[in-house]
C-alpha positions in Angstrom: 116.8 63.7 125.7 116.4 60.1 125.2 113.5 58.6 123.5 112.4 56.6 126.8 112.7 59.8 128.6 110.4 61.8 126.2 108.2 58.8 126.7 107.7 59.2 130.3 107.3 62.9 130.2 104.6 62.8 127.9 102.9 60.4 130.1 103.5 62.3 132.9 102.4 65.7 131.3 99.1 63.8 130.2 98.8 62.9 134.2 98.8 59.1 133.6 100.3 56.6 135.3 101.6 53.2 133.9 98.6 51.4 134.5 96.1 54.0 133.1 98.1 53.9 130.4 97.9 50.1 129.9 93.8 50.5 130.9 93.5 52.8 127.8 95.6 50.2 125.5 93.2 47.7 126.5 90.3 49.7 125.8 91.4 51.1 122.4 93.3 47.9 121.2 91.7 45.3 123.3 93.6 43.5 126.0 95.1 40.8 123.5 97.0 44.0 121.4 98.0 46.0 124.0 101.2 46.3 125.6 101.9 45.1 129.2 102.7 47.3 132.3 105.9 45.5 132.3 106.8 46.5 129.0 105.6 49.9 129.6 108.4 50.1 132.3 110.9 48.6 130.5 110.6 51.4 127.7 110.6 54.2 130.2 113.5 52.7 131.8 115.4 52.4 128.5 115.8 48.8 128.8 115.7 46.7 125.6 112.2 46.9 123.6 110.7 46.1 120.4 110.0 48.8 117.8 106.5 47.3 117.5 105.9 48.2 121.3 107.1 51.8 120.8 104.4 52.5 117.8 101.9 50.9 120.1 102.8 52.8 123.2 102.8 56.2 120.9 99.4 55.3 119.5 98.0 54.6 123.0 99.4 58.2 123.9 97.9 59.6 120.8 101.4 60.9 119.5 103.0 60.4 116.2 105.8 58.2 116.2 107.7 61.2 114.3 106.9 63.6 117.1 108.4 61.2 119.8 111.8 60.9 117.6 112.0 64.6 117.4 115.0 65.9 119.6 115.9 62.3 120.8 118.7 60.2 119.7 116.2 58.4 117.3 116.0 61.4 115.0 119.1 60.9 113.0 120.0 57.2 113.8 117.1 54.4 114.2 117.8 50.5 114.1 114.4 48.6 113.1 115.2 44.6 113.2 113.4 42.9 110.6 111.0 41.2 112.7 110.1 44.6 114.3 108.9 46.4 110.9 105.2 47.7 111.8 104.2 49.2 108.4 103.9 48.1 104.8 101.6 47.4 101.9 99.6 44.1 100.7 98.8 44.8 97.3 97.3 40.8 96.8 98.3 37.4 98.0 101.8 37.4 95.8 102.9 40.9 96.3 103.6 42.7 99.5 106.0 45.5 100.9 107.7 46.6 103.8 108.7 50.1 105.0 112.2 49.9 106.3 113.6 53.0 107.3 113.1 55.8 110.0 110.1 58.2 109.0 112.0 61.1 110.2 114.0 60.9 107.0 113.0 62.4 103.8 113.2 59.3 101.8 111.2 56.2 102.0 112.7 52.6 101.6 110.4 49.6 101.1 111.6 45.8 100.9 109.2 44.2 98.2 108.4 40.4 98.1 106.7 39.2 94.8 105.9 35.6 94.6 105.6 34.1 90.9 102.5 36.2 89.3 102.7 38.8 91.7 102.3 42.6 90.8 102.2 46.0 92.7 99.7 48.3 92.3 100.0 50.9 89.2 101.8 53.9 91.1 102.4 57.4 90.3 103.8 60.3 92.6 102.0 63.6 92.6 102.7 66.1 90.0 104.3 69.4 90.5 107.4 67.9 93.1 110.4 66.3 91.7 110.3 62.6 92.8 113.1 60.1 92.3 113.0 56.3 92.8 115.7 53.9 93.0 114.9 50.1 92.8 117.6 47.2 93.7 116.9 43.7 93.1 118.1 41.4 95.6 117.1 38.4 94.2 114.9 36.6 91.5 113.8 38.4 88.3 111.7 41.4 88.4 109.6 43.1 85.4 109.6 47.0 86.0 106.8 48.6 83.9 107.5 52.5 83.4 105.2 54.4 81.0 104.2 51.3 79.1 107.8 49.8 79.0 108.8 47.0 80.3 112.3 46.2 81.8 113.5 43.0 83.1 116.0 43.4 86.3 117.8 40.3 87.7 119.5 40.1 90.8 122.2 42.8 91.3 120.7 45.0 88.9 119.1 48.1 89.8 117.1 51.0 88.2 116.3 54.7 88.6 113.7 56.8 87.3 111.3 59.9 87.7 108.5 58.2 90.0 105.8 60.8 89.1 105.6 58.6 85.9 103.4 55.8 85.8 104.8 52.3 87.1 104.2 49.3 88.6 106.2 45.7 89.1 105.6 42.6 88.5 107.1 39.2 88.8 106.9 36.8 85.8 109.3 33.9 86.8 108.7 31.0 88.5 110.8 31.7 91.6 110.0 35.0 94.1 111.5 38.2 93.7 113.1 40.3 96.8 113.8 44.0 95.7 114.4 47.3 97.4 112.9 50.5 96.2 114.2 54.0 97.8 112.1 57.1 96.9 113.0 60.7 97.6 111.2 62.6 99.1 109.3 59.6 100.8 105.6 59.7 101.0 104.0 58.3 104.1 
């Protein structure tokens, strides 16, 4: 089943018209933040649509995105365009990340941007289960602090470690730093 067919089936199972879905969205999110009737129709017709519109529609219908993907073509393969990323973290004014992978996968991939002086929060995966993290520096210089030991990484460098150990990242250089962090299993 295609994801757009499943969306339409879910809407029909809820006995909602497209207009009622729009009105529900306007009530929940406000008229400026909901999706239009034409966007809902475009999604249900299988025409190109923004990933963020799909996320919004799932929210309005009260279904997790993961549930929508189950049993559809998006369960295994999903393209998320850069401008369509919807989840991430803002650690402070100089440090942020965006989730860039399909939430159905067992791993979590984030793209981080650290401006000069930027630093993430101290992180530690839950104990009792093995968590591994791979970090790859795309550009700039990154300081990885793992168990209070500082390691400097530059563009093209990578590091992998047990992410149940306390760790954080910081940028002490004068240029921004961009890096990817992949954690397995993912913690969403």
